[in-house]
C-alpha positions as CSV (number, residue, x, y, z in Angstrom):
1,Q,0.0,0.0,0.0
2,V,1.0,3.6,-0.5
3,Q,2.9,5.0,2.5
4,F,4.4,8.4,3.4
5,V,6.4,8.6,6.6
6,E,7.5,12.1,7.6
7,S,10.1,12.7,10.2
8,G,12.6,15.3,11.5
9,G,10.3,17.8,13.1
10,G,10.8,19.2,16.5
11,L,11.0,22.3,18.7
12,V,13.5,25.0,17.6
13,Q,14.1,28.6,18.4
14,P,13.7,31.4,15.9
15,G,16.6,31.4,13.5
16,G,17.2,27.7,13.9
17,S,17.2,24.9,11.3
18,L,15.6,21.5,10.8
19,K,15.7,18.9,8.0
20,L,12.6,16.9,7.3
21,S,12.4,13.6,5.6
22,C,9.6,11.8,3.9
23,A,10.2,8.1,3.2
24,T,7.7,6.6,0.7
25,S,6.6,3.2,-0.6
26,G,3.8,1.6,-2.6
27,F,4.2,3.5,-5.8
28,T,6.8,4.2,-8.5
29,F,8.5,7.2,-6.8
30,H,10.5,8.5,-9.7
31,Y,7.4,8.9,-11.9
32,Y,6.0,11.7,-9.7
33,V,6.5,15.3,-8.8
34,M,6.9,15.5,-5.0
35,K,5.6,18.4,-2.9
36,W,5.7,19.6,0.7
37,Y,2.6,21.1,2.4
38,R,2.1,22.5,5.8
39,Q,-0.9,23.4,8.0
40,A,-0.7,25.7,10.9
41,P,-3.3,25.8,13.8
42,G,-6.4,27.6,12.6
43,K,-5.1,27.9,9.0
44,E,-5.8,26.2,5.7
45,R,-3.2,23.8,4.3
46,E,-0.5,25.6,2.3
47,W,1.7,24.4,-0.5
48,V,5.4,25.0,0.5
49,A,7.7,23.4,-2.2
50,G,7.8,21.1,-5.2
51,V,10.5,19.2,-7.1
52,T,10.3,17.5,-10.5
53,K,10.8,13.8,-11.1
54,D,14.6,14.0,-11.6
55,G,15.1,16.7,-9.0
56,G,16.2,19.2,-11.7
57,V,13.6,21.9,-11.1
58,K,12.4,23.2,-7.7
59,N,9.7,25.6,-6.8
60,Y,8.8,27.4,-3.6
61,A,6.1,29.4,-2.0
62,E,7.1,33.1,-1.7
63,S,7.1,32.8,2.1
64,V,9.9,30.3,2.2
65,K,12.1,31.3,-0.8
66,G,15.7,31.6,0.2
67,R,15.2,29.7,3.5
68,F,13.9,26.3,2.5
69,T,15.4,23.8,0.1
70,I,13.6,20.7,-1.3
71,S,15.5,17.7,-2.6
72,R,14.9,14.1,-3.4
73,D,16.8,10.8,-3.6
74,N,15.1,8.5,-6.0
75,R,17.3,5.5,-5.0
76,R,16.0,5.8,-1.5
77,R,12.4,6.9,-2.5
78,T,12.7,9.8,-0.1
79,V,12.1,13.6,-0.4
80,Y,13.6,16.1,2.0
81,L,13.0,19.7,3.1
82,Q,15.9,21.6,4.6
83,M,14.5,24.6,6.6
84,N,16.8,27.4,7.7
85,S,16.2,30.7,9.4
86,L,13.0,29.5,10.9
87,N,10.5,31.9,12.4
88,V,7.3,31.5,14.4
89,E,5.2,31.7,11.2
90,D,6.7,28.4,10.1
91,T,5.1,26.5,13.0
92,A,2.9,23.8,11.4
93,V,2.4,20.2,10.7
94,Y,4.4,19.4,7.5
95,C,3.3,16.7,5.1
96,C,4.7,15.4,1.8
97,K,2.6,14.5,-1.2
98,A,3.1,12.8,-4.5
99,E,1.2,14.7,-7.2
100,G,-1.6,12.4,-8.4
101,V,-1.3,9.9,-5.6
102,G,-4.2,10.4,-3.2
103,Y,-2.7,9.5,0.1
104,W,-1.1,11.4,3.0
105,G,1.1,10.4,5.8
106,Q,0.8,11.5,9.4
107,G,2.9,14.6,9.1
108,T,5.7,15.9,11.3
109,Q,5.2,18.8,13.8
110,V,7.5,21.8,13.5
111,T,7.3,24.2,16.4
112,V,9.3,27.5,16.3
113,S,9.2,29.3,19.6
114,A,11.4,31.4,21.8
């Protein structure tokens, strides 16, 4: 079955960094664009970043440009999100998504607080 297992979240101070991982299984990983989304308390789900099948093209929401980097390892069927210069507005549950595959993992909590 399709699985997405996000990890790497935690509690950090403003200005800190985290690297999230999303391990996948149950589908042909390298056929799909991969994306990261987040949802903060009381807010709608927000698209954060995307990466093409071979990792050659990356796109970001304006709010995270210059601070976050998406990458993927097709051999390991894993997508990553490096997050730097975190601020309190980045607090959310972060989930990964394969475009066109209608399943989600549990997400990983990122909390940025002084």
